[in-house]
Z-matrix of the N, CA and C atoms (Angstrom, degrees):
N
C 1 1.498
C 2 1.504 1 109.00
N 3 1.349 2 114.57 1 132.05
C 4 1.392 3 119.25 2 178.90
C 5 1.504 4 112.61 3 -79.78
N 6 1.410 5 114.27 4 143.69
C 7 1.439 6 118.24 5 -179.15
C 8 1.594 7 105.48 6 -128.15
N 9 1.348 8 112.15 7 150.98
C 10 1.505 9 115.31 8 -175.26
C 11 1.570 10 108.17 9 -139.56
N 12 1.265 11 117.34 10 125.54
C 13 1.424 12 124.07 11 -179.99
C 14 1.510 13 112.27 12 -132.03
N 15 1.262 14 114.10 13 147.83
C 16 1.591 15 118.94 14 167.97
C 17 1.516 16 104.63 15 -120.45
N 18 1.334 17 111.45 16 137.63
C 19 1.465 18 121.40 17 -178.87
C 20 1.488 19 109.73 18 -133.00
N 21 1.376 20 112.07 19 152.89
C 22 1.450 21 121.90 20 173.63
C 23 1.541 22 106.18 21 -99.74
N 24 1.294 23 116.90 22 103.75
C 25 1.518 24 121.79 23 -177.47
C 26 1.577 25 106.40 24 -76.87
N 27 1.325 26 113.06 25 124.01
C 28 1.484 27 115.51 26 175.63
C 29 1.552 28 114.69 27 -70.49
N 30 1.249 29 114.31 28 162.88
C 31 1.462 30 125.33 29 176.65
C 32 1.574 31 104.79 30 -60.34
N 33 1.338 32 115.05 31 150.13
C 34 1.484 33 123.30 32 176.33
C 35 1.498 34 112.91 33 54.87
N 36 1.426 35 112.75 34 45.42
C 37 1.446 36 120.22 35 -177.01
C 38 1.545 37 105.80 36 -133.80
N 39 1.334 38 117.96 37 129.87
C 40 1.446 39 119.28 38 177.10
C 41 1.565 40 109.69 39 -78.20
N 42 1.382 41 116.85 40 145.65
C 43 1.447 42 121.11 41 -176.11
C 44 1.571 43 108.08 42 -86.57
N 45 1.339 44 115.09 43 63.55
C 46 1.433 45 120.91 44 -176.48
C 47 1.529 46 110.08 45 -158.66
N 48 1.256 47 119.13 46 157.67
C 49 1.420 48 123.51 47 175.97
C 50 1.544 49 114.64 48 -96.57
N 51 1.345 50 113.91 49 -26.95
C 52 1.494 51 117.08 50 179.61
C 53 1.575 52 109.85 51 -64.74
N 54 1.252 53 114.56 52 138.97
C 55 1.534 54 118.81 53 -175.05
C 56 1.569 55 107.73 54 -65.45
N 57 1.349 56 112.00 55 150.22
C 58 1.481 57 116.42 56 -179.79
C 59 1.575 58 101.81 57 -139.36
N 60 1.331 59 112.56 58 141.96
C 61 1.524 60 118.81 59 -175.54
C 62 1.512 61 111.52 60 -58.22
N 63 1.315 62 116.80 61 125.18
C 64 1.423 63 123.37 62 176.50
C 65 1.548 64 116.28 63 57.24
N 66 1.330 65 116.72 64 19.12
C 67 1.477 66 120.48 65 -176.99
C 68 1.524 67 107.72 66 -124.31
N 69 1.376 68 112.48 67 143.57
C 70 1.508 69 116.83 68 172.31
C 71 1.510 70 108.35 69 -79.45
N 72 1.338 71 115.79 70 142.27
C 73 1.468 72 121.90 71 173.68
C 74 1.510 73 109.50 72 -123.65
N 75 1.300 74 113.41 73 175.38
C 76 1.492 75 118.41 74 177.09
C 77 1.495 76 111.96 75 -56.52
N 78 1.362 77 116.13 76 -30.96
C 79 1.446 78 121.62 77 -178.61
C 80 1.519 79 113.90 78 -66.70
N 81 1.325 80 119.04 79 -14.26
C 82 1.493 81 123.39 80 174.03
C 83 1.460 82 110.46 81 -75.10
N 84 1.349 83 120.15 82 -18.31
C 85 1.435 84 124.98 83 -173.96
C 86 1.444 85 116.88 84 -122.53
N 87 1.325 86 118.77 85 -32.17
C 88 1.488 87 123.60 86 -170.81
C 89 1.502 88 112.35 87 -124.54
N 90 1.317 89 114.57 88 146.21
C 91 1.433 90 120.43 89 175.51
C 92 1.588 91 109.46 90 -123.26
N 93 1.370 92 114.01 91 116.06
C 94 1.442 93 119.09 92 -177.62
C 95 1.533 94 106.97 93 -132.11
N 96 1.405 95 117.08 94 162.84
C 97 1.436 96 119.04 95 174.23
C 98 1.535 97 111.04 96 -54.92
N 99 1.392 98 114.59 97 154.72
C 100 1.457 99 122.29 98 -171.40
C 101 1.526 100 112.67 99 -58.06
N 102 1.304 101 121.08 100 -31.60
C 103 1.428 102 123.50 101 -173.04
C 104 1.590 103 110.09 102 -97.29
N 105 1.304 104 118.15 103 12.02
C 106 1.502 105 119.31 104 177.30
C 107 1.514 106 108.42 105 -98.16
N 108 1.326 107 115.58 106 131.40
C 109 1.473 108 121.26 107 -179.46
C 110 1.485 109 109.42 108 -136.05
N 111 1.378 110 115.42 109 163.10
C 112 1.483 111 118.10 110 176.35
C 113 1.553 112 113.03 111 -70.61
N 114 1.295 113 115.35 112 141.49
C 115 1.441 114 117.32 113 172.85
C 116 1.511 115 107.29 114 -88.81
N 117 1.379 116 113.30 115 118.16
C 118 1.470 117 116.78 116 -173.72
C 119 1.526 118 109.07 117 71.30
N 120 1.362 119 112.96 118 -161.28
C 121 1.455 120 115.16 119 -176.46
C 122 1.545 121 109.72 120 -156.64
N 123 1.338 122 113.94 121 168.44
C 124 1.478 123 121.68 122 170.27
C 125 1.493 124 104.93 123 -124.40
N 126 1.317 125 115.82 124 139.65
C 127 1.514 126 116.18 125 177.85
C 128 1.539 127 110.88 126 -60.72
N 129 1.322 128 113.81 127 158.65
C 130 1.487 129 120.21 128 179.52
C 131 1.521 130 111.09 129 -52.72
N 132 1.311 131 118.92 130 -39.49
C 133 1.443 132 120.75 131 -175.32
C 134 1.577 133 114.26 132 -91.81
N 135 1.355 134 117.17 133 11.22
C 136 1.367 135 120.78 134 174.30
C 137 1.605 136 108.03 135 -112.91
N 138 1.317 137 110.91 136 160.82
C 139 1.551 138 117.41 137 -178.76
C 140 1.478 139 108.73 138 -123.28
N 141 1.363 140 111.84 139 170.28
C 142 1.419 141 117.33 140 167.02
C 143 1.528 142 118.64 141 116.48
N 144 1.328 143 112.64 142 -153.48
C 145 1.464 144 119.07 143 -166.13
C 146 1.509 145 113.62 144 -71.95
N 147 1.347 146 112.21 145 129.30
C 148 1.428 147 122.06 146 173.69
C 149 1.593 148 106.84 147 -128.66
N 150 1.325 149 114.18 148 138.80
C 151 1.476 150 118.91 149 174.22
C 152 1.559 151 104.98 150 -104.36
N 153 1.350 152 116.46 151 135.78
C 154 1.467 153 120.30 152 -179.82
C 155 1.517 154 106.22 153 -128.57
N 156 1.345 155 112.71 154 135.43
C 157 1.473 156 119.47 155 -179.21
C 158 1.579 157 111.47 156 -160.20
N 159 1.311 158 111.55 157 168.59
C 160 1.478 159 119.70 158 168.84
C 161 1.563 160 110.89 159 -111.51
N 162 1.331 161 115.77 160 14.48
C 163 1.460 162 122.84 161 -176.84
C 164 1.499 163 106.07 162 -90.95
N 165 1.349 164 118.54 163 106.13
C 166 1.463 165 119.91 164 -176.71
C 167 1.536 166 113.25 165 -71.37
N 168 1.355 167 118.17 166 -28.20
C 169 1.434 168 122.09 167 175.82
C 170 1.503 169 110.75 168 -63.65
N 171 1.351 170 115.22 169 -45.19
C 172 1.453 171 117.80 170 177.25
C 173 1.536 172 109.72 171 -62.69
N 174 1.255 173 118.42 172 -43.00
C 175 1.478 174 121.20 173 176.43
C 176 1.538 175 113.66 174 -55.86
N 177 1.311 176 115.09 175 -40.00
C 178 1.444 177 119.42 176 -179.62
C 179 1.525 178 112.28 177 -69.37
N 180 1.341 179 112.71 178 -40.95
C 181 1.530 180 119.18 179 -175.92
C 182 1.533 181 108.93 180 -68.02
N 183 1.335 182 116.51 181 -35.58
C 184 1.478 183 118.42 182 -178.54
C 185 1.506 184 114.63 183 -80.46
N 186 1.307 185 115.54 184 -28.29
C 187 1.502 186 117.36 185 -174.29
C 188 1.525 187 112.45 186 -97.89
N 189 1.320 188 119.13 187 -20.43
C 190 1.487 189 120.61 188 -178.64
C 191 1.520 190 107.42 189 -76.02
N 192 1.370 191 118.02 190 124.35
C 193 1.430 192 123.05 191 -176.72
C 194 1.519 193 114.35 192 -60.45
N 195 1.356 194 116.23 193 -23.12
C 196 1.460 195 119.58 194 177.10
C 197 1.494 196 112.99 195 -61.01
N 198 1.363 197 117.05 196 -31.05
C 199 1.501 198 118.46 197 179.29
C 200 1.513 199 107.16 198 -97.88
N 201 1.378 200 113.22 199 87.90
C 202 1.449 201 119.43 200 -178.05
C 203 1.555 202 109.27 201 -69.47
N 204 1.331 203 115.44 202 132.72
C 205 1.455 204 118.37 203 170.84
C 206 1.510 205 108.93 204 -145.98
N 207 1.346 206 115.60 205 154.04
C 208 1.452 207 119.43 206 -172.45
C 209 1.540 208 112.73 207 -73.84
N 210 1.341 209 114.52 208 139.97
C 211 1.423 210 122.35 209 168.84
C 212 1.543 211 109.29 210 -121.91
N 213 1.307 212 119.76 211 119.17
C 214 1.391 213 124.45 212 -178.00
C 215 1.559 214 112.49 213 -104.04
N 216 1.355 215 115.91 214 127.20
C 217 1.415 216 124.25 215 -176.27
C 218 1.556 217 108.61 216 -117.71
N 219 1.310 218 116.48 217 139.32
C 220 1.496 219 123.47 218 171.46
C 221 1.531 220 102.68 219 -105.44
N 222 1.370 221 116.02 220 124.34
C 223 1.430 222 119.02 221 -170.81
C 224 1.580 223 109.55 222 -128.33
N 225 1.305 224 117.81 223 125.52
C 226 1.439 225 121.53 224 170.98
C 227 1.535 226 109.83 225 -89.43
N 228 1.260 227 120.15 226 126.42
C 229 1.454 228 123.49 227 -175.71
C 230 1.523 229 110.18 228 -115.33
N 231 1.351 230 114.73 229 151.93
C 232 1.376 231 120.93 230 171.85
C 233 1.560 232 109.66 231 -82.06
N 234 1.362 233 114.85 232 124.22
C 235 1.454 234 118.24 233 -176.64
C 236 1.529 235 111.13 234 95.27
N 237 1.316 236 116.03 235 166.68
C 238 1.461 237 122.94 236 175.06
C 239 1.546 238 110.75 237 -95.61
N 240 1.382 239 114.73 238 108.82
C 241 1.500 240 116.57 239 -173.09
C 242 1.555 241 109.81 240 -64.86
N 243 1.327 242 113.31 241 149.93
C 244 1.468 243 119.10 242 -177.91
C 245 1.534 244 107.46 243 -97.28
N 246 1.354 245 116.02 244 164.71
C 247 1.446 246 121.03 245 171.03
C 248 1.486 247 114.11 246 -59.40
N 249 1.330 248 115.22 247 -40.40
C 250 1.450 249 119.95 248 -178.49
C 251 1.590 250 109.74 249 -64.83
N 252 1.340 251 117.14 250 -37.33
C 253 1.504 252 117.29 251 177.56
C 254 1.518 253 111.32 252 -68.34
N 255 1.321 254 115.04 253 -35.90
C 256 1.521 255 118.82 254 177.07
C 257 1.489 256 108.34 255 -62.65
N 258 1.341 257 117.89 256 -44.72
C 259 1.453 258 117.82 257 -179.08
C 260 1.519 259 113.17 258 -66.05
N 261 1.333 260 118.20 259 -33.46
C 262 1.488 261 120.78 260 176.60
C 263 1.566 262 108.85 261 -61.38
N 264 1.288 263 115.03 262 -47.96
C 265 1.514 264 120.83 263 179.15
C 266 1.511 265 110.23 264 -58.14
N 267 1.297 266 117.49 265 -43.75
C 268 1.468 267 123.62 266 -172.09
C 269 1.553 268 106.04 267 -67.06
N 270 1.217 269 117.22 268 -40.98
C 271 1.512 270 121.79 269 -173.98
C 272 1.551 271 114.26 270 -80.37
N 273 1.373 272 115.19 271 -17.02
C 274 1.449 273 120.11 272 177.34
C 275 1.514 274 111.02 273 109.60
N 276 1.366 275 115.75 274 144.69
C 277 1.441 276 119.22 275 -173.72
C 278 1.535 277 107.25 276 -134.15
N 279 1.326 278 117.30 277 152.80
C 280 1.472 279 122.50 278 170.58
C 281 1.531 280 110.09 279 -82.61
N 282 1.333 281 115.77 280 119.14
C 283 1.484 282 118.12 281 179.98
C 284 1.546 283 106.10 282 -132.14
N 285 1.333 284 112.80 283 156.32
C 286 1.457 285 123.80 284 -176.96
C 287 1.577 286 105.73 285 -83.30
N 288 1.332 287 114.11 286 118.63
C 289 1.476 288 117.19 287 176.24
C 290 1.528 289 107.94 288 -122.39
N 291 1.347 290 115.00 289 105.57
C 292 1.490 291 119.64 290 -177.52
C 293 1.484 292 114.03 291 52.71
N 294 1.313 293 118.14 292 44.69
C 295 1.464 294 124.13 293 176.99
C 296 1.505 295 117.28 294 87.59
N 297 1.345 296 117.95 295 -2.95
C 298 1.393 297 119.50 296 178.53
C 299 1.541 298 112.29 297 -122.60
N 300 1.280 299 115.60 298 139.48
C 301 1.528 300 118.02 299 178.81
C 302 1.485 301 109.25 300 -75.52
N 303 1.299 302 115.52 301 129.83
C 304 1.471 303 121.84 302 175.32
C 305 1.507 304 111.03 303 -132.38
N 306 1.294 305 118.62 304 149.43
C 307 1.436 306 123.90 305 177.30
C 308 1.482 307 111.40 306 -94.25
N 309 1.343 308 115.62 307 130.19
C 310 1.459 309 119.73 308 175.92
C 311 1.521 310 111.41 309 -72.43
N 312 1.295 311 117.43 310 152.60
C 313 1.471 312 120.46 311 176.88
C 314 1.536 313 109.67 312 -78.04
N 315 1.305 314 117.32 313 156.31
C 316 1.497 315 120.31 314 172.90
C 317 1.504 316 110.42 315 -50.20
N 318 1.315 317 116.58 316 143.70
C 319 1.496 318 121.05 317 -178.24
C 320 1.508 319 107.57 318 -145.84
N 321 1.386 320 114.63 319 176.50
C 322 1.417 321 120.81 320 -178.93
C 323 1.556 322 106.30 321 -109.26
N 324 1.321 323 114.86 322 133.67
C 325 1.474 324 120.62 323 -179.64
C 326 1.541 325 108.64 324 -133.14
N 327 1.280 326 121.24 325 125.76
C 328 1.406 327 126.61 326 177.10
C 329 1.519 328 110.10 327 -126.99
N 330 1.344 329 117.58 328 142.88
C 331 1.497 330 121.29 329 176.33
C 332 1.512 331 107.41 330 -92.85
N 333 1.330 332 117.40 331 132.07
C 334 1.481 333 121.50 332 173.76
C 335 1.526 334 109.31 333 -74.24
N 336 1.297 335 113.29 334 133.54
C 337 1.525 336 118.77 335 177.27
C 338 1.469 337 111.23 336 -68.42
N 339 1.337 338 118.04 337 -29.71
C 340 1.453 339 123.56 338 179.08
C 341 1.489 340 108.48 339 -145.03
N 342 1.328 341 113.90 340 165.88
C 343 1.501 342 119.19 341 -176.65
C 344 1.552 343 107.94 342 -62.86
N 345 1.332 344 116.40 343 128.30
C 346 1.439 345 120.31 344 -179.37
C 347 1.565 346 110.40 345 -62.87
N 348 1.322 347 117.29 346 150.54
C 349 1.413 348 122.89 347 -177.45
C 350 1.490 349 113.50 348 -77.28
N 351 1.330 350 114.89 349 81.47
C 352 1.465 351 120.42 350 179.42
C 353 1.510 352 112.30 351 -126.85
N 354 1.341 353 113.34 352 165.79
C 355 1.432 354 118.43 353 176.55
C 356 1.529 355 113.52 354 -66.75
N 357 1.309 356 117.43 355 147.29
C 358 1.481 357 118.73 356 173.14
C 359 1.484 358 109.79 357 -64.21
N 360 1.289 359 118.18 358 145.84
C 361 1.477 360 120.55 359 178.60
C 362 1.532 361 111.13 360 -77.64
N 363 1.283 362 117.60 361 147.47
C 364 1.421 363 123.36 362 174.66
C 365 1.531 364 110.70 363 -119.17
N 366 1.374 365 118.02 364 113.55
C 367 1.436 366 126.93 365 -5.15
C 368 1.514 367 113.56 366 -72.82
N 369 1.344 368 117.59 367 159.01
C 370 1.485 369 120.63 368 -174.11
C 371 1.543 370 110.69 369 -67.26
N 372 1.332 371 114.25 370 156.69
C 373 1.440 372 122.60 371 171.64
C 374 1.548 373 108.63 372 -61.97
N 375 1.301 374 117.52 373 135.27
C 376 1.468 375 119.76 374 179.68
C 377 1.515 376 110.83 375 -60.32
N 378 1.331 377 116.01 376 131.79
C 379 1.454 378 120.86 377 -177.49
C 380 1.512 379 110.26 378 -100.94
N 381 1.322 380 118.35 379 132.62
C 382 1.437 381 121.33 380 -179.08
C 383 1.549 382 107.44 381 -130.65
N 384 1.346 383 114.29 382 116.02
C 385 1.483 384 116.61 383 -174.63
C 386 1.485 385 114.73 384 -57.92
N 387 1.354 386 117.13 385 -33.77
C 388 1.453 387 119.05 386 -174.02
C 389 1.516 388 113.09 387 -82.66
N 390 1.288 389 120.42 388 -8.67
C 391 1.463 390 122.38 389 -176.21
C 392 1.495 391 111.02 390 -121.81
N 393 1.345 392 117.78 391 110.95
C 394 1.483 393 120.16 392 176.58
C 395 1.501 394 113.52 393 -66.44
N 396 1.340 395 113.47 394 161.78
C 397 1.489 396 117.03 395 174.35
C 398 1.514 397 106.88 396 -129.05
N 399 1.322 398 117.67 397 164.99
C 400 1.467 399 123.73 398 172.80
C 401 1.515 400 108.21 399 -143.69
N 402 1.355 401 113.93 400 169.01
C 403 1.475 402 121.32 401 177.32
C 404 1.542 403 107.42 402 -120.20
N 405 1.358 404 114.74 403 138.37
C 406 1.444 405 121.89 404 171.01
C 407 1.490 406 110.08 405 -126.18
N 408 1.386 407 115.82 406 156.86
C 409 1.375 408 123.86 407 169.94
C 410 1.560 409 109.30 408 -108.74
N 411 1.280 410 118.16 409 128.18
C 412 1.488 411 120.55 410 -179.14
C 413 1.501 412 109.18 411 -125.52
N 414 1.288 413 120.92 412 132.41
C 415 1.470 414 126.08 413 -178.85
C 416 1.478 415 108.24 414 -120.60
N 417 1.360 416 112.31 415 114.26
C 418 1.443 417 122.20 416 178.43
C 419 1.495 418 115.46 417 -109.91
N 420 1.345 419 114.98 418 156.05
C 421 1.479 420 117.94 419 173.23
C 422 1.535 421 111.71 420 -118.61
N 423 1.304 422 113.64 421 28.72
C 424 1.433 423 121.97 422 179.90
C 425 1.551 424 110.76 423 -151.89
N 426 1.232 425 118.93 424 171.55
C 427 1.457 426 118.48 425 -174.44
C 428 1.534 427 111.76 426 -148.22
N 429 1.308 428 116.98 427 66.41
C 430 1.452 429 121.29 428 179.04
C 431 1.520 430 106.78 429 -75.79
N 432 1.356 431 116.30 430 159.20
C 433 1.471 432 124.99 431 -171.30
C 434 1.537 433 105.19 432 -59.59
N 435 1.384 434 115.78 433 120.36
C 436 1.486 435 121.77 434 171.75
C 437 1.509 436 111.90 435 56.43
N 438 1.335 437 114.01 436 32.64
C 439 1.466 438 118.80 437 -169.76
C 440 1.562 439 114.94 438 -61.08
N 441 1.308 440 116.24 439 -44.70
C 442 1.470 441 118.66 440 -177.26
C 443 1.487 442 111.45 441 -62.73
N 444 1.369 443 118.06 442 -44.34
C 445 1.431 444 121.83 443 179.24
C 446 1.524 445 111.75 444 -63.19
N 447 1.276 446 116.01 445 -39.40
C 448 1.484 447 120.51 446 179.42
C 449 1.535 448 112.35 447 -67.81
N 450 1.315 449 113.59 448 -37.21
C 451 1.493 450 117.90 449 -179.77
C 452 1.577 451 109.37 450 -66.89
N 453 1.336 452 113.54 451 -46.79
C 454 1.482 453 113.44 452 -176.93
C 455 1.488 454 114.21 453 -70.68
N 456 1.380 455 117.82 454 -27.48
C 457 1.409 456 123.18 455 177.75
C 458 1.565 457 107.73 456 -70.51
N 459 1.272 458 117.44 457 -36.49
C 460 1.469 459 124.06 458 -177.90
C 461 1.563 460 111.38 459 -62.06
N 462 1.321 461 113.61 460 -38.58
C 463 1.453 462 117.77 461 -179.62
C 464 1.550 463 114.14 462 -93.06
N 465 1.367 464 114.74 463 5.55
C 466 1.477 465 117.75 464 169.46
C 467 1.440 466 114.25 465 90.41
N 468 1.341 467 118.93 466 18.42
C 469 1.482 468 122.30 467 177.47
C 470 1.521 469 107.87 468 -130.23
N 471 1.296 470 119.38 469 87.41
C 472 1.484 471 121.88 470 -175.40
C 473 1.479 472 113.95 471 -59.18
N 474 1.297 473 116.96 472 145.94
C 475 1.492 474 123.08 473 175.91
C 476 1.547 475 110.88 474 -76.08
N 477 1.369 476 112.87 475 128.46
C 478 1.495 477 120.24 476 177.21
C 479 1.536 478 109.29 477 -100.27
N 480 1.309 479 114.74 478 -35.27
C 481 1.446 480 118.24 479 -178.30
C 482 1.519 481 108.59 480 -150.87
N 483 1.313 482 115.26 481 137.31
C 484 1.480 483 119.57 482 -173.53
C 485 1.592 484 109.47 483 -135.47
N 486 1.337 485 113.22 484 121.48
C 487 1.473 486 120.08 485 -174.90
C 488 1.533 487 106.43 486 -125.62
N 489 1.337 488 116.48 487 122.30
C 490 1.489 489 119.26 488 172.32
C 491 1.542 490 106.22 489 -81.71
N 492 1.329 491 118.52 490 112.12
C 493 1.481 492 122.01 491 -173.86
C 494 1.507 493 110.59 492 -92.77
N 495 1.339 494 117.70 493 -34.21
C 496 1.457 495 118.32 494 -170.18
C 497 1.556 496 112.70 495 -146.47
N 498 1.307 497 117.09 496 143.33
C 499 1.450 498 122.95 497 167.76
C 500 1.540 499 107.30 498 -127.16
N 501 1.359 500 116.32 499 118.03
C 502 1.454 501 120.55 500 -171.65
C 503 1.554 502 109.40 501 54.10
N 504 1.343 503 117.19 502 -121.76
C 505 1.518 504 119.04 503 -178.44
C 506 1.547 505 107.45 504 -104.63
N 507 1.276 506 123.63 505 16.24
C 508 1.480 507 121.85 506 173.60
C 509 1.550 508 105.03 507 -103.79
N 510 1.366 509 111.23 508 127.00
C 511 1.520 510 117.23 509 178.13
C 512 1.502 511 109.81 510 -130.34
N 513 1.329 512 112.56 511 173.89
C 514 1.468 513 118.98 512 -179.63
C 515 1.507 514 111.85 513 -72.43
N 516 1.320 515 116.14 514 -25.47
C 517 1.462 516 119.65 515 -174.96
C 518 1.632 517 109.14 516 53.36
N 519 1.310 518 113.35 517 -124.80
C 520 1.452 519 118.39 518 -177.26
C 521 1.583 520 112.62 519 -99.40
N 522 1.367 521 113.68 520 16.86
C 523 1.503 522 115.90 521 179.24
C 524 1.459 523 113.08 522 -63.41
N 525 1.298 524 116.85 523 148.55
C 526 1.457 525 124.47 524 177.90
C 527 1.569 526 108.05 525 -105.65
N 528 1.360 527 117.93 526 160.52
C 529 1.393 528 117.30 527 178.56
C 530 1.535 529 112.87 528 -60.79
N 531 1.361 530 117.53 529 141.52
C 532 1.443 531 122.91 530 177.90
C 533 1.538 532 111.15 531 78.24
N 534 1.379 533 118.28 532 18.99
C 535 1.445 534 121.42 533 172.72
C 536 1.495 535 111.23 534 -110.26
N 537 1.348 536 117.37 535 157.88
C 538 1.429 537 122.24 536 -176.36
C 539 1.512 538 111.22 537 -146.72
N 540 1.350 539 117.62 538 141.93
C 541 1.522 540 123.87 539 179.65
C 542 1.508 541 105.98 540 -125.85
N 543 1.289 542 114.83 541 140.99
C 544 1.519 543 122.14 542 171.84
C 545 1.484 544 108.89 543 -93.80
N 546 1.332 545 119.32 544 133.37
C 547 1.420 546 125.33 545 173.30
C 548 1.470 547 114.71 546 -116.13
N 549 1.354 548 120.21 547 157.84
C 550 1.462 549 124.63 548 175.65
C 551 1.466 550 109.37 549 -76.09
N 552 1.331 551 118.59 550 157.88
C 553 1.464 552 125.28 551 175.03
C 554 1.516 553 109.43 552 -61.03
N 555 1.301 554 120.41 553 -37.86
C 556 1.441 555 120.01 554 177.55
C 557 1.425 556 111.43 555 -63.92
N 558 1.311 557 121.41 556 -47.20
C 559 1.455 558 125.62 557 -176.28
C 560 1.571 559 108.14 558 -63.24
N 561 1.333 560 117.62 559 -48.42
C 562 1.454 561 117.67 560 -172.88
C 563 1.557 562 110.29 561 -69.67
N 564 1.287 563 118.76 562 -36.98
C 565 1.458 564 117.49 563 -179.40
C 566 1.558 565 108.63 564 -71.51
N 567 1.278 566 116.06 565 -38.41
C 568 1.488 567 118.19 566 177.51
C 569 1.555 568 112.97 567 -58.63
N 570 1.379 569 113.92 568 -47.19
C 571 1.417 570 120.80 569 -175.45
C 572 1.577 571 109.84 570 -71.23
N 573 1.340 572 116.85 571 -33.05
C 574 1.484 573 120.27 572 -178.90
C 575 1.522 574 116.10 573 -81.26
N 576 1.371 575 115.30 574 -38.04
C 577 1.432 576 118.92 575 -168.23
C 578 1.458 577 115.77 576 -118.48
N 579 1.342 578 120.71 577 -24.31
C 580 1.467 579 116.87 578 175.17
C 581 1.504 580 110.67 579 -69.84
N 582 1.362 581 115.10 580 -28.93
C 583 1.487 582 120.15 581 -176.32
C 584 1.595 583 107.20 582 -67.92
N 585 1.373 584 115.41 583 -26.61
C 586 1.485 585 116.15 584 -179.30
C 587 1.525 586 111.80 585 -97.79
N 588 1.321 587 113.36 586 15.30
C 589 1.535 588 118.54 587 179.43
C 590 1.495 589 111.87 588 55.68
N 591 1.309 590 116.12 589 42.42
C 592 1.511 591 120.04 590 177.82
C 593 1.467 592 108.43 591 -93.48
């Protein structure tokens, strides 16, 4: 029987259930059947939406680059980002991916007018009185290694906090870190693939 879950992975947590020396894993927060695993991953220092399942077809559809689907990230940056920097990100940047320079695909970037209504991070982001911060929303249709962090660093606004908020039409909504919801197969397929006209 296939099972489908969405979880809010906390900061400083590995996207795996197998134990790791001195590291928090998904197993510290969530209990799922033995054959259920996360589809893709989020870096230890990133937070947010993970889809977990034992459905190998869903896994293939989400991870194969041929099936493009949106991934939305909410990102806290060091400094106040400029319009020119936003344009550069939207048009695509050259970033180093495992030793090779690759150009990112065009994407959507918007600046939040105010801090999004989200839980404080534990531990909190370091606050520095002399350096302002801002929040942006970035929507990608690809998933290169540490892509968002490399893109913001390239334009001179380092990432302080990174939250994956949405994959296709599945989002965190009002979920809090370390919480999980089970969805039906019908619901998850509709939200992931109807939206992409598949």
